[in-house]
C-alpha positions as CSV (number, residue, x, y, z in Angstrom):
1,M,-171.7,13.3,59.2
2,D,-173.9,10.3,60.0
3,E,-171.6,7.3,60.5
4,R,-174.3,5.0,59.2
5,L,-174.6,7.0,56.0
6,E,-170.9,6.9,55.4
7,K,-170.9,3.1,55.8
8,E,-173.8,2.9,53.3
9,W,-171.8,5.0,50.9
10,E,-168.8,2.8,51.3
11,R,-171.0,-0.3,50.8
12,L,-172.4,1.2,47.6
13,Q,-169.0,2.1,46.2
14,T,-167.6,-1.3,47.0
15,E,-170.5,-2.9,45.2
16,M,-170.0,-0.7,42.1
17,S,-166.2,-1.2,42.1
18,N,-166.8,-4.9,41.4
19,K,-168.4,-3.9,38.1
20,I,-165.5,-1.7,36.8
21,S,-164.0,-2.6,33.5
22,L,-160.6,-1.3,32.5
23,K,-161.1,-2.3,28.9
24,N,-162.3,-0.2,26.0
25,S,-166.0,-0.5,25.4
26,F,-165.6,1.3,22.1
27,K,-163.4,1.6,19.0
28,K,-160.9,4.4,19.2
29,E,-161.8,5.5,15.6
30,D,-165.4,6.1,16.8
31,I,-164.5,8.8,19.3
32,K,-166.1,12.0,18.1
33,Y,-167.0,14.1,21.2
34,V,-165.2,14.3,24.5
35,A,-166.8,16.2,27.5
36,G,-164.9,18.0,30.2
37,V,-166.6,18.3,33.6
38,D,-165.8,20.5,36.6
39,L,-167.6,22.1,39.6
40,A,-166.9,25.3,41.6
41,Y,-168.3,26.1,45.1
42,Y,-169.4,29.4,46.6
43,T,-171.3,30.8,49.6
44,L,-174.4,32.9,49.6
45,N,-176.3,33.9,52.8
46,Q,-174.3,31.4,54.8
47,K,-175.4,28.6,52.5
48,E,-173.1,26.6,50.2
49,F,-173.8,26.4,46.5
50,A,-172.1,24.8,43.5
51,V,-172.1,25.3,39.8
52,C,-171.3,22.5,37.3
53,N,-170.1,23.2,33.8
54,I,-169.8,20.6,31.1
55,L,-168.1,21.5,27.8
56,I,-168.0,19.1,24.8
57,F,-165.2,19.2,22.3
58,N,-164.8,17.7,18.9
59,Y,-162.1,15.1,19.0
60,E,-160.8,15.8,15.6
61,T,-160.9,19.6,15.5
62,L,-160.6,20.3,19.2
63,E,-163.3,22.9,18.8
64,L,-166.1,23.5,21.4
65,E,-169.4,22.0,20.1
66,D,-171.7,22.2,23.1
67,Q,-171.9,23.2,26.8
68,A,-174.2,23.2,29.7
69,E,-174.4,24.7,33.2
70,Y,-176.3,23.8,36.4
71,H,-176.1,25.5,39.8
72,G,-177.9,25.0,43.1
73,E,-177.5,24.6,46.8
74,V,-175.3,21.8,48.1
75,K,-177.2,19.3,50.1
76,V,-174.5,16.7,50.8
77,P,-171.6,17.4,53.2
78,Y,-168.0,16.9,52.1
79,V,-166.5,13.6,53.2
80,A,-163.0,12.7,52.0
81,G,-163.2,9.8,49.6
82,F,-166.9,10.2,48.8
83,L,-166.9,13.4,46.6
84,A,-169.1,11.7,44.0
85,F,-172.1,11.7,46.3
86,R,-171.8,15.4,46.7
87,E,-171.1,16.4,43.1
88,L,-173.0,13.8,41.1
89,P,-176.5,15.5,41.4
90,F,-175.1,18.7,39.8
91,I,-173.4,16.7,37.0
92,L,-176.5,14.8,36.1
93,E,-178.6,17.9,36.0
94,A,-176.1,19.6,33.7
95,V,-176.0,16.6,31.5
96,K,-179.8,16.9,30.9
97,K,-179.1,20.3,29.2
98,L,-176.6,19.0,26.7
99,V,-177.6,18.7,23.1
100,I,-174.7,16.5,22.0
101,C,-174.1,13.1,23.7
102,P,-170.3,12.8,24.3
103,D,-168.5,9.5,23.7
104,I,-166.2,10.0,26.7
105,Y,-166.5,12.2,29.8
106,M,-163.2,13.6,31.3
107,F,-163.3,14.8,34.9
108,D,-161.3,17.2,36.9
109,G,-160.6,14.6,39.6
110,N,-159.6,11.0,40.0
111,G,-161.1,7.8,38.7
112,Y,-159.5,4.4,39.5
113,L,-156.8,6.2,41.4
114,H,-158.9,6.2,44.6
115,Y,-159.0,4.3,47.9
116,R,-161.8,2.1,46.6
117,H,-161.1,2.7,42.9
118,M,-164.2,4.9,43.0
119,G,-163.1,8.4,42.3
120,L,-165.6,10.8,40.8
121,A,-164.9,9.8,37.2
122,T,-165.5,6.1,38.0
123,H,-168.5,6.6,40.2
124,A,-170.2,8.9,37.7
125,S,-169.7,6.4,34.8
126,F,-172.4,4.1,36.2
127,Y,-174.9,7.0,36.0
128,L,-173.7,8.4,32.7
129,N,-173.3,5.0,31.0
130,K,-170.3,6.3,29.2
131,P,-166.5,5.7,29.4
132,T,-164.8,8.1,31.7
133,I,-161.3,9.5,32.5
134,G,-160.0,11.1,35.7
135,V,-157.5,14.0,35.4
136,A,-156.1,15.3,38.7
137,K,-153.7,18.2,39.2
138,N,-152.6,16.8,42.6
139,Y,-151.6,13.4,43.7
140,L,-153.9,11.3,45.9
141,K,-151.6,9.1,48.0
142,I,-152.9,5.6,48.4
143,A,-151.5,3.1,51.0
144,D,-148.5,5.4,51.7
145,T,-147.3,4.9,48.1
146,D,-145.5,7.8,46.4
147,F,-145.4,8.4,42.7
148,I,-142.2,8.3,40.6
149,M,-141.5,11.5,38.8
150,P,-141.3,11.0,35.0
151,T,-138.5,12.5,32.9
152,E,-138.6,16.2,31.9
153,T,-139.7,15.4,28.3
154,A,-143.2,15.8,27.0
155,N,-145.5,12.8,27.2
156,S,-143.2,10.9,29.5
157,H,-145.0,9.0,32.2
158,T,-144.6,6.6,35.1
159,D,-147.1,4.1,36.3
160,I,-148.7,4.5,39.8
161,V,-148.6,1.0,41.2
162,V,-150.0,0.2,44.6
163,N,-149.5,-3.3,46.1
164,G,-148.8,-4.6,42.7
165,E,-151.9,-3.1,41.0
166,L,-151.9,-0.3,38.4
167,Y,-154.0,2.6,39.7
168,G,-153.1,5.3,37.2
169,R,-150.2,7.3,35.7
170,C,-148.2,10.3,36.4
171,L,-148.0,12.1,33.1
172,R,-145.8,15.0,32.1
173,T,-147.9,16.5,29.2
174,R,-145.4,19.2,28.3
175,A,-141.6,19.4,28.7
176,K,-140.4,20.8,32.0
177,V,-143.9,21.5,33.5
178,K,-145.5,19.8,36.5
179,P,-147.0,16.4,35.7
180,I,-150.7,15.5,36.1
181,F,-152.2,12.4,37.5
182,I,-154.5,10.4,35.2
183,S,-156.5,7.3,35.7
184,C,-159.1,5.3,33.9
185,G,-162.7,6.0,35.0
186,N,-164.5,3.0,33.6
187,W,-164.9,1.1,30.3
188,I,-161.5,2.4,29.0
189,D,-157.9,1.1,29.3
190,I,-154.9,3.1,30.6
191,E,-153.2,3.3,27.2
192,T,-156.3,4.9,25.6
193,T,-156.8,7.1,28.6
194,T,-153.2,8.4,28.1
195,E,-153.7,8.8,24.4
196,V,-157.0,10.8,24.7
197,V,-155.5,13.1,27.4
198,S,-152.4,13.7,25.4
199,H,-154.4,14.4,22.2
200,F,-156.1,17.3,23.9
201,I,-152.9,19.0,25.2
202,K,-152.1,22.4,23.7
203,S,-149.1,24.7,24.3
204,E,-150.8,27.0,26.8
205,S,-151.6,24.4,29.5
206,R,-150.5,21.1,31.0
207,L,-154.1,20.2,31.3
208,P,-156.2,18.6,28.4
209,I,-158.5,21.1,26.8
210,P,-161.9,19.7,28.0
211,V,-160.8,19.8,31.7
212,R,-159.0,23.1,31.4
213,Y,-161.9,24.9,29.8
214,A,-164.5,23.3,32.1
215,D,-162.4,24.7,35.0
216,I,-162.2,28.2,33.4
217,E,-166.0,28.2,32.8
218,T,-166.9,27.2,36.3
219,H,-164.9,30.1,37.7
220,K,-166.6,32.4,35.2
221,S,-170.0,31.0,36.2
222,R,-169.2,31.4,39.9
223,T,-168.2,35.0,39.5
224,R,-171.3,35.7,37.5
225,L,-173.7,34.1,40.0
226,L,-172.1,35.9,42.9
227,A,-172.4,39.2,41.0
228,D,-176.0,38.5,40.2
229,D,-176.8,37.9,43.8
230,S,-175.0,41.2,44.8
231,D,-177.1,43.0,42.2
232,R,-180.4,41.6,43.6
233,A,-179.3,42.7,47.1
234,L,-179.0,46.4,46.0
């Protein structure tokens, strides 16, 4: 990895972080569509590829309304803390294929809960021009700060505070299941973030529907793309 490029990435993220707003840019009653975004990686002919799936759900009915997929070769190396530079090109291409424009994008990953407050959900917001939410299955430890485990009851949560600043929440979406780690992406507050995530929880998963089904779809797409390549090789 070119050290100069990494420094440029850090400069860009620091610049964008100064423009983050943790306030709602919308009225909650106007939320109609929420998108879930996820990517999966695979290798073909010693080259790395990725597939991005975006699924849009109706906020009221929780029904799937639209979806899009984009896959291609990965051109950007993985560098911890800079995942957005690697994944954003795939996300933006998938967005172009959507028919419905979502009101909120929900990402399988972090948002404000990030070393520079620029997790994928936050970084992507500046290109999508929409409010975003980060939903992570695992905890990203910042400044050696551990999270506090919430109680075993559904919808219990504890705030993740680093050096006196609220970074996100540890949320137990269902009773006696592992918690998830949510954070604002951009143009949304933490209470609305929690409300939207909780709204999309069903009995079969601790993850909100948009993220859960985006994750499922990326795995299906990866399996299909690998099978297609095997068929061509025959």
